[in-house]
C-alpha positions in Angstrom: -0.1 -0.2 -0.1 1.3 3.4 -1.0 2.4 5.4 1.7 0.3 8.7 2.4 2.4 11.9 1.5 3.1 14.0 4.5 1.1 17.6 3.8 1.6 19.3 7.0 4.4 21.6 7.7 6.9 20.8 10.3 6.7 24.1 12.0 4.7 27.4 11.9 6.9 30.5 11.1 6.5 33.0 13.9 9.1 35.5 13.6 9.0 38.2 10.6 12.1 36.7 8.8 10.7 33.0 9.0 7.5 34.2 7.5 9.3 35.8 4.7 11.1 32.6 3.9 8.0 30.4 4.2 6.2 33.1 1.8 9.0 32.9 -0.6 8.8 29.0 -0.6 5.1 29.1 -1.2 5.3 31.8 -3.9 8.0 29.8 -5.6 6.1 26.5 -5.4 3.1 28.2 -7.0 5.2 29.6 -10.0 6.8 26.3 -10.6 3.3 24.6 -10.6 2.0 27.1 -13.2 5.1 26.9 -15.5 6.6 23.4 -15.0 3.8 21.4 -13.5 3.6 19.2 -10.5 6.3 16.8 -11.5 9.0 19.5 -11.7 8.3 21.0 -8.4 11.0 19.0 -6.4 12.0 20.5 -3.1 15.5 21.4 -4.5 13.7 23.2 -7.6 11.7 25.3 -5.2 14.6 26.1 -2.9 16.5 27.1 -5.9 13.8 29.5 -7.3 13.0 30.9 -3.7 16.7 31.6 -3.3 16.6 29.7 0.1 18.8 26.7 1.1 17.4 23.3 0.9 18.2 22.9 4.8 15.9 25.9 5.4 13.2 24.4 3.4 13.2 21.2 5.3 12.9 23.2 8.5 9.4 24.1 7.5 8.3 21.7 5.0 9.1 17.9 5.0 8.2 17.4 1.3 6.9 18.8 -2.1 3.3 17.7 -1.1 3.4 19.8 2.0 4.7 22.7 0.0 1.7 22.3 -2.6 -0.7 21.9 0.3 0.5 25.2 1.5 -0.2 26.7 -1.8 -3.6 25.3 -2.0 -4.3 26.8 1.7 -3.0 30.2 0.6 -5.2 30.4 -2.5 -8.3 29.3 -0.9 -7.7 31.9 1.9 -7.3 34.6 -0.8 -10.6 33.5 -2.2 -12.5 33.3 0.9 -11.2 36.7 1.9 -12.7 38.2 -1.4 -15.8 36.1 -1.2 -16.6 37.1 2.4 -16.1 40.7 1.4 -18.0 40.8 -1.8 -21.0 39.1 0.0 -21.1 41.1 3.2 -24.1 43.3 1.8 -26.0 40.4 0.0 -28.3 39.7 3.2 -29.9 43.0 2.6 -30.8 42.4 -1.2 -33.6 40.7 -2.7 -33.4 37.3 -4.1 -32.9 38.2 -7.7 -30.0 40.5 -7.1 -28.5 38.4 -4.4 -28.2 35.2 -6.4 -26.7 37.1 -9.3 -24.2 38.3 -6.9 -23.4 35.0 -5.7 -22.9 33.7 -9.3 -20.8 36.8 -10.0 -18.5 36.2 -7.1 -18.2 32.7 -7.7 -16.9 33.7 -11.2 -14.4 36.3 -9.9 -13.2 33.7 -7.2 -12.4 31.3 -9.8 -10.6 33.9 -11.9 -8.2 34.8 -9.3 -5.2 33.5 -10.6 -7.0 31.0 -13.0 -3.5 29.4 -14.3 -2.9 28.4 -10.5 -6.4 27.5 -10.0 -6.4 25.0 -12.7 -3.2 23.5 -11.7 -4.3 23.1 -8.0 -7.7 21.5 -9.2 -5.7 18.8 -10.9 -3.2 18.3 -8.2 -5.5 18.1 -5.1 -6.3 14.6 -5.5 -2.6 13.7 -5.8 -1.3 16.0 -2.7 -4.3 14.2 -0.6 -5.0 17.5 1.2 -8.8 17.3 0.8 -9.7 18.6 4.4 -9.1 22.2 3.3 -11.1 22.0 0.2 -14.0 20.4 2.5 -13.8 23.5 4.9 -13.9 25.8 1.9 -16.9 24.1 0.5 -18.7 24.1 4.1 -18.1 27.9 4.5 -19.5 28.6 0.9 -22.5 26.4 2.0 -22.9 28.3 5.4 -22.9 31.5 3.6 -25.6 30.6 1.0 -27.6 28.8 3.7 -27.6 32.0 5.7 -28.9 34.1 3.0 -31.7 31.7 2.3 -32.8 32.0 6.0 -33.4 35.7 5.5 -35.3 35.4 2.1 -37.6 32.6 3.1 -40.8 34.8 1.8 -39.4 34.7 -1.7 -38.6 30.9 -1.8 -40.9 28.0 -2.9 -38.6 25.5 -1.3 -38.9 24.3 2.1 -35.8 22.3 2.7 -33.1 24.9 2.8 -30.5 22.5 3.5 -31.1 20.6 0.4 -31.7 23.8 -1.5 -28.4 25.3 -0.3 -26.7 22.0 -1.5 -28.2 21.9 -5.0 -27.5 25.9 -5.6 -23.8 26.0 -4.3 -23.1 22.8 -6.1 -24.5 24.1 -9.3 -23.0 27.5 -9.0 -19.6 25.9 -8.3 -19.7 23.4 -11.0 -20.9 26.0 -13.8 -18.1 28.7 -12.7 -15.5 25.9 -12.3 -15.9 24.5 -15.7 -16.3 27.8 -17.4 -12.9 29.3 -15.7 -10.9 25.9 -16.3 -12.4 24.5 -19.4 -14.3 27.2 -21.4 -12.3 30.4 -20.8 -14.1 31.9 -24.1 -17.2 32.2 -22.2 -15.5 34.6 -19.8 -14.7 37.3 -22.2 -16.3 40.5 -22.9 -20.2 40.4 -22.8 -20.3 36.7 -22.7 -19.1 36.7 -18.9 -22.1 38.9 -18.2 -24.3 36.7 -20.2 -23.1 33.6 -18.2 -23.8 35.3 -14.9 -27.1 36.1 -16.1 -27.8 32.6 -17.3 -26.5 31.0 -14.1 -28.4 33.4 -11.7 -31.7 32.7 -13.7 -31.2 28.9 -13.3 -30.6 29.0 -9.7 -33.1 31.7 -9.0 -35.8 29.7 -11.3 -35.2 26.7 -9.1 -35.7 28.7 -5.8 -38.9 30.4 -6.8 -40.3 27.3 -8.2 
C-alpha cells in the first residue's frame, strides 16, 4: 500500500524573517506549478527558485506535497477573503439581486489566478490534502444557507439544507468548468451573459 504523503508543515513560522522565508517558498512553489508542473516541483527546485537553502526549506516543509498543500491553503484563503468581502451586503438584497451576486462572486473567485487554480484543481487529489477543500466548501454552503434564511418569503422550496446544497453545487460546477475549460465564455459580454444565465437557473429553482 502506497504511503500517504506528508502534507503538514514541520513548524509554523513566527518571526518576520521566518514568515518571509516561508512566503518565498510558497510563492516559488506556485510559480513552478504553473510554469513547469507538479512533477518538476521538487524541493530542490523550489529552494533554488526561492533563493533559500534546502536545509531552510526542510525546517518548515517535509516534502513537495507539503509545499503544494501550503499553496492550496493560501489560494483558498485569498478566495474566501474576497468572497466574504463581496457578499457582506448580500443579506439585505432581494433574491434576484443576491443570487446574481453569488454567481458573479463565484466567477470572480475562480478567476483569481486561474492558471494556478487549474493546476491546483488537478493536483489536489494527488496531494491528498482534501480537508481544506472541504472546509472551503462548507463555508460557501454556510454563507448561502444563511442568506436563504433571510429570504424565506421569496422561496418556493422548504428544505433549505437541500436547496443550499443544490444551489452551491450548481454554481460551483458552472463557474469551475467555465474558468478551467471554457475560458471563451468569460470574455467581454459573454461573461455577463454567463452570470445572468447562471443566476436565472438558480433563481428559477428557488422560486419554483
